[in-house]
C-alpha positions in Angstrom: 78.7 1.1 243.0 78.2 0.1 246.6 79.8 -2.9 248.2 77.7 -5.4 250.2 77.8 -4.8 253.9 79.8 -7.4 255.9 77.6 -9.8 257.8 78.4 -11.3 261.2 79.8 -14.8 261.0 77.4 -17.6 261.9 78.7 -19.3 265.1 79.6 -22.9 264.8 78.4 -24.5 268.1 80.6 -27.6 268.7 78.2 -29.0 271.4 74.6 -28.6 272.4 75.8 -27.0 275.6 77.6 -24.3 273.6 74.4 -23.7 271.6 72.4 -23.4 274.8 74.9 -21.0 276.3 74.6 -18.9 273.2 70.8 -19.0 273.4 70.6 -17.8 277.0 73.4 -15.2 276.6 71.6 -13.7 273.6 68.4 -13.5 275.7 70.0 -11.7 278.6 71.7 -9.3 276.2 68.5 -8.8 274.2 70.6 -9.5 271.1 68.0 -10.6 268.5 70.6 -11.3 265.8 72.7 -13.5 268.1 69.5 -15.2 269.3 68.3 -16.0 265.7 71.8 -17.4 264.9 71.3 -20.1 267.5 68.2 -21.4 265.7 68.5 -24.1 262.9 68.3 -22.9 259.3 65.1 -24.9 258.7 61.4 -24.0 258.2 60.3 -26.5 260.9 61.5 -24.7 264.0 59.2 -23.8 266.9 59.1 -21.7 270.0 56.3 -22.1 272.6 56.1 -19.4 275.3 54.9 -20.0 278.9 51.4 -18.7 277.9 51.2 -21.5 275.3 51.6 -19.2 272.2 53.3 -21.1 269.4 55.6 -19.4 266.9 56.7 -21.5 264.0 59.4 -20.5 261.6 62.1 -17.8 261.6 59.9 -14.8 261.0 57.4 -15.7 263.7 60.1 -16.5 266.3 62.0 -13.3 265.5 58.8 -11.3 265.8 57.9 -12.9 269.1 61.3 -12.2 270.7 61.4 -8.7 269.3 58.1 -8.0 271.0 59.5 -9.3 274.3 62.7 -7.4 274.0 60.9 -4.1 273.1 58.6 -4.5 276.1 61.2 -5.0 278.8 64.1 -2.9 280.1 66.2 -5.8 281.3 65.9 -9.6 281.3 67.8 -12.0 283.6 67.7 -15.7 283.3 69.4 -18.3 285.5 69.3 -21.8 284.1 69.1 -24.5 286.8 68.6 -28.3 287.1 69.7 -29.2 283.6 68.9 -32.7 282.5 70.5 -33.8 279.2 69.9 -36.6 276.7 71.9 -36.9 273.5 71.9 -39.5 270.8 73.6 -39.1 267.4 72.4 -35.9 265.8 69.7 -34.9 268.4 70.1 -33.5 272.0 67.3 -32.7 274.4 67.8 -30.5 277.4 65.2 -30.1 280.1 65.9 -27.0 282.3 64.4 -24.8 284.9 64.6 -21.1 284.1 64.5 -18.5 286.9 63.4 -15.4 285.0 63.5 -11.8 286.2 62.0 -9.2 283.9 62.3 -5.5 284.5 59.9 -3.3 282.6 58.5 0.2 282.6 54.7 0.1 283.0 52.8 2.1 280.4 51.1 4.2 283.1 54.5 5.3 284.3 56.1 6.4 281.1 55.7 10.1 281.8 58.5 12.5 282.8 57.4 12.5 286.4 58.4 8.8 286.8 61.5 8.4 284.5 63.3 5.7 286.6 60.4 3.5 287.7 60.8 -0.2 286.8 58.5 -3.1 287.6 60.3 -6.3 288.5 58.5 -9.6 287.8 59.9 -13.0 288.8 59.0 -16.5 287.7 60.1 -20.0 287.3 59.6 -21.9 284.0 60.4 -25.4 283.0 61.8 -25.5 279.5 62.7 -28.1 276.9 65.3 -27.2 274.3 65.9 -29.5 271.4 69.1 -29.3 269.4 70.1 -30.9 266.1 73.6 -31.2 264.7 74.1 -30.1 261.1 76.7 -28.5 258.8 77.0 -25.5 261.1 77.3 -27.4 264.3 74.5 -27.7 266.9 71.4 -25.6 266.4 68.1 -25.1 268.3 65.0 -26.5 266.7 62.5 -26.2 269.6 62.2 -24.2 272.7 59.1 -24.8 274.8 58.7 -23.0 278.1 56.0 -23.7 280.6 55.2 -21.6 283.7 55.8 -23.6 286.8 52.6 -24.1 288.8 52.4 -23.3 292.5 52.6 -26.2 294.9 49.5 -28.2 295.6 49.1 -26.6 299.0 49.2 -23.1 297.4 46.7 -24.1 294.8 44.3 -25.5 297.4 44.7 -22.5 299.6 43.9 -20.2 296.6 40.7 -22.0 295.7 39.4 -22.8 299.2 36.3 -20.9 300.1 34.4 -20.6 303.3 30.6 -21.2 303.1 28.3 -19.3 305.5 
């Protein structure tokens, strides 16, 4: 007879800030189990990535983050400019994320280039929505949007000279 394997305790986030810290720490550590422990134990949870793809429910969110973690060597996120609103059982945080992703490009996965990493940087604006329940504060929605270039940069990129 085999005994059940021990499971990791579910963290009890006392504040929305603690839940948010757990979310971003789990991302930078590429710890999928810790990441999923931040999410509410509800069917109606959603994660929208900067490309607009929507993952609803635990299975879809887990699969999306697993894909991101498996495609990158290292992920760094610095959270800036946090704006917080809280009322009763709901908290909304609007943040900017400075994201640095290190990955190995497929064309360089041969033995001749074993230590080549590609570094990509970006800024996203994200909204995190937390609810308080029996296990403390949990994430129910993470929506990240790629930050657009300045108006001047967009105009310069689309300006054409006619001859």
